[in-house]
N, C-alpha and C positions, 0 to 999 in steps of 0.2 A: 478402496480405502478413502480416496479423495472425495468421492461422492458422499459417503457417510459423514466424513468430516465437515463438508460444506453444509450438509443438512443439520448437523449437530450445532454448528455455529449459529445458524438462523433460529434454531429452537432454544439456544442457551438462555436461561432466565437471568441474564445479567443486566446491568444498567445499559441503557441505549448507547452510552459512550463506549463501554467495553465491547459490546457487540459490534458497533461500527468500527472500532479499532481492529477487531479480528477480521471483519469483512474487508476492510481497506488493506490490511496487511497482505492478504491473499491477492487482491486486485492490483495493488500498486507496486508490490515488492520493493518498497523502500526498506532501508534498515530500520529496526524498531525505534532507535533513538531519533531518527529523522522523521518518522511518522508521528511520533508523539509530540514533537516540537513544531508541527505545522501550525501556522497562524492564519487567521482569517485574511490578513493582508496578503498572504501568498496565493490566494485563490483568485483566478481570473475567470469568472463565470462565463463571460462573453466568448472567450476562446476555449473554454473547457480545459483549463490548464492550471497546474500548480507551478508557481515560480519559486522554487526552493532556494533560499540564499546560501551562499557558500559557508557561512558560519555554522550552519547546522549539518552540513554534509561532511562525510568522513574525509574526502579529499579536499575539502575547503574550497570547492568550485561550485558556482551556482548550477542548478540542474532544473530542467523542464520536465514535468511529468504530465503528459496528456491524460485527460480523464475520459474514460468510457462513460456512456450514459449511466450505467449502473453505479459507477464510482461517484459521479456528480450528484446523482439522486441521494446516495447515502450521506454525502456531505451537506447537501441542501436540507435534508431532513433533520440534521443536527442543528441547523441555524436557530430555530426557535428555542432550543434547549441550551446551546453553548455560545450563541452569538454575543452574549454579554461578556464573554471572556475573550481574551486576545487569541487563545488557542482553540483550534478546531476540536481537539480532544483534550480538554482540561481534566485536571484531577476531579473526580466526582465530588470530592470533599470541598473543592473550591467553588462549586456552583452556588451562587447566591451569597457567598461569604466574602470576606475582605481579601482572601488570598487569591492570587491568579497564577496558578502553577499548571504545567502540562501534566498529563496523565503520568502516573508513576512508571518507571522503567520496568517494573515487575507486573504491571497491570495485565498485559497480554499473557505473560507466563503463568500468573496465578489463575487466570481464566482457563488456560489450556490444561493445567493440572486438575482444576475443579471438574473439567469435562472428562477427565480420566486418561489424558494423554501424558505419558512420562517423557522425560527429557531426551530419551533415546529415540522416541517416535516423532515428536513434534516440538519445534521451537519457533519463536517469532522470526528469527533470522533465517530459519530453514525454508520459509516460503520463497525466498529468493532463489534457492537451489531448485525448488519444485517448479517455479515458473521457468527458470532457465532450461530445465530438462524437458518439460512438456512443450514449451515454445519451439525448441529445436527439433525434438524427436517426433512429436505428434502434429504440430502445426507447421513445421518446415519453415520457420522464420530464419532469415539470414543471421548467423551468429553476431556479426558486427552491429546489427540493429538491436539485438537483445543486449549485448554488452553496453551499448550506448545508453539503453534504458536503465540498466543496472548501475550506471555511473561508474563503471570500471575504467581505470586509467589505461586504455589501450593505445599503443603507439601506432601512428600511421607510417608508411614507408619512408617518409622524410624525417622520422624520429620525433615529430611534435606530439604533444599530448593530444589525445582524442578530443575533437570538438563536440561537446555534448549537445549542441544545437543541430548537429548533422543528423540526417535521416529523420527529421521531425515529422514529416508526412508519413513515412513508413512506421515510425513509432506510434503515431496517433492511430493508424490503422491497426497495428499490432495490439495496442491496448484494448481496442474495441473487439477485435477478434478473440483475444484472451478472455475478456469478460463474457462474451457470448458463449465461448467454449465452456467456461466454468458453469454457466447457467445450464448448458446441455448436460454436462457431467452430473450436476446436482439433480436434474430432473430424471436422469437415467434410472433404470431399475437396478443398477449395480449397487452392491453394498458400499 
């Protein structure tokens, strides 16, 4: 099912912004509200990293998101289209207009429903669980590395909140492994 979904996203005749949002939702596994509020100023192209400020994160703590080559390419391909906005994924209605708003919170959901996926099958937030499951069970990534990338508030043995900059090298490698694995799944003969 994952292979068919990934191919359907690539073929979905949506605006480039919506298609990129769907692709990035799978690749980055940010919460939908966090993804749609990403701004160009959060992008560090030289380090292939998103520096997400705490004000848009659920736990209100800044978060680093390493970008695989595939993720960076999707974002860079948006630059000519959305670079005039402060948002990487602006509202399609805001392009070229006076308004500068992020993509609607329903943008990804509307696309998923239009693609034929009901809310019991696929949701924007559900990509986080999908990533968590496959990274652990298929790719054998250490759970604490996955949890750090999901920006979950995990406590260390001393009781301090989890340091989200911890494991950054492993997280960077994990994000590239994840993107490469998804490319392999998409190219597979499986439905």
